[in-house]
C-alpha beads as a LAMMPS data file, in Angstrom:
LAMMPS data file: protein, C-alpha beads

75 atoms
74 bonds

1 atom types
1 bond types

-500.0 500.0 xlo xhi
-500.0 500.0 ylo yhi
-500.0 500.0 zlo zhi

Masses

1 110.0

Atoms # bond

1 1 1 15.198 116.309 -398.299
2 1 1 12.703 115.309 -396.037
3 1 1 13.776 117.912 -393.403
4 1 1 13.774 120.619 -395.950
5 1 1 10.220 120.066 -396.957
6 1 1 9.048 119.768 -393.622
7 1 1 10.817 123.008 -392.534
8 1 1 9.069 124.685 -395.294
9 1 1 5.744 123.475 -394.745
10 1 1 5.986 124.455 -390.880
11 1 1 6.197 128.173 -392.564
12 1 1 2.543 127.923 -393.644
13 1 1 0.065 129.315 -391.636
14 1 1 -2.103 126.907 -389.076
15 1 1 -5.339 127.272 -391.627
16 1 1 -2.878 126.161 -394.605
17 1 1 -1.188 123.519 -392.616
18 1 1 -4.938 122.169 -391.558
19 1 1 -5.771 122.372 -395.201
20 1 1 -2.873 120.377 -396.074
21 1 1 -3.427 117.672 -393.561
22 1 1 -6.984 117.352 -395.035
23 1 1 -5.903 117.082 -398.598
24 1 1 -3.225 114.567 -397.776
25 1 1 -5.986 112.526 -395.800
26 1 1 -8.257 112.777 -398.680
27 1 1 -5.677 111.393 -400.974
28 1 1 -5.048 108.542 -398.750
29 1 1 -8.851 107.716 -398.462
30 1 1 -9.174 107.800 -402.239
31 1 1 -6.990 104.901 -402.508
32 1 1 -8.252 102.628 -399.669
33 1 1 -6.493 99.554 -401.448
34 1 1 -3.248 101.163 -400.783
35 1 1 -3.847 101.537 -397.047
36 1 1 -2.255 98.870 -394.988
37 1 1 -4.523 96.567 -393.155
38 1 1 -4.837 96.741 -389.216
39 1 1 -2.368 94.890 -387.320
40 1 1 -3.715 92.031 -385.029
41 1 1 -3.158 94.141 -381.884
42 1 1 -5.121 97.300 -383.559
43 1 1 -7.729 94.705 -384.413
44 1 1 -8.019 93.742 -380.693
45 1 1 -7.896 97.090 -379.243
46 1 1 -10.799 98.213 -381.457
47 1 1 -12.778 94.976 -380.638
48 1 1 -12.025 95.568 -377.029
49 1 1 -13.130 99.301 -377.181
50 1 1 -16.395 98.179 -379.017
51 1 1 -16.991 95.743 -376.423
52 1 1 -16.560 98.219 -373.506
53 1 1 -18.849 100.607 -375.327
54 1 1 -21.741 98.190 -375.954
55 1 1 -21.348 97.041 -372.093
56 1 1 -21.563 100.730 -371.251
57 1 1 -22.497 103.159 -373.759
58 1 1 -22.977 105.942 -371.099
59 1 1 -19.187 105.977 -370.353
60 1 1 -18.756 107.412 -374.113
61 1 1 -18.069 111.442 -374.182
62 1 1 -19.421 113.514 -376.678
63 1 1 -17.063 115.550 -378.915
64 1 1 -17.920 118.767 -376.742
65 1 1 -16.486 117.299 -373.590
66 1 1 -13.637 115.770 -375.295
67 1 1 -12.760 118.987 -377.113
68 1 1 -13.074 121.076 -373.599
69 1 1 -10.803 118.559 -371.911
70 1 1 -8.318 118.852 -374.750
71 1 1 -8.183 122.878 -374.626
72 1 1 -7.847 122.364 -370.889
73 1 1 -4.871 120.489 -371.174
74 1 1 -3.370 122.633 -373.864
75 1 1 -3.677 125.645 -372.095

Bonds

1 1 1 2
2 1 2 3
3 1 3 4
4 1 4 5
5 1 5 6
6 1 6 7
7 1 7 8
8 1 8 9
9 1 9 10
10 1 10 11
11 1 11 12
12 1 12 13
13 1 13 14
14 1 14 15
15 1 15 16
16 1 16 17
17 1 17 18
18 1 18 19
19 1 19 20
20 1 20 21
21 1 21 22
22 1 22 23
23 1 23 24
24 1 24 25
25 1 25 26
26 1 26 27
27 1 27 28
28 1 28 29
29 1 29 30
30 1 30 31
31 1 31 32
32 1 32 33
33 1 33 34
34 1 34 35
35 1 35 36
36 1 36 37
37 1 37 38
38 1 38 39
39 1 39 40
40 1 40 41
41 1 41 42
42 1 42 43
43 1 43 44
44 1 44 45
45 1 45 46
46 1 46 47
47 1 47 48
48 1 48 49
49 1 49 50
50 1 50 51
51 1 51 52
52 1 52 53
53 1 53 54
54 1 54 55
55 1 55 56
56 1 56 57
57 1 57 58
58 1 58 59
59 1 59 60
60 1 60 61
61 1 61 62
62 1 62 63
63 1 63 64
64 1 64 65
65 1 65 66
66 1 66 67
67 1 67 68
68 1 68 69
69 1 69 70
70 1 70 71
71 1 71 72
72 1 72 73
73 1 73 74
74 1 74 75
């Protein structure tokens, strides 16, 4: 059944799939108590990245640069 549902969802236009993803995310965010806690590895990675940023905030990329890099990789 899952594969059939996904096959149907993939027939949606890109805009409709984006809207669906947003709606699904909003439904998850509306129930934060049901979201699983971070694992120790995830928490450590976040803490490490935050420490790196605090050490060198200039190494961060702005959204425009990130987006440009992604688009250049995608073609």
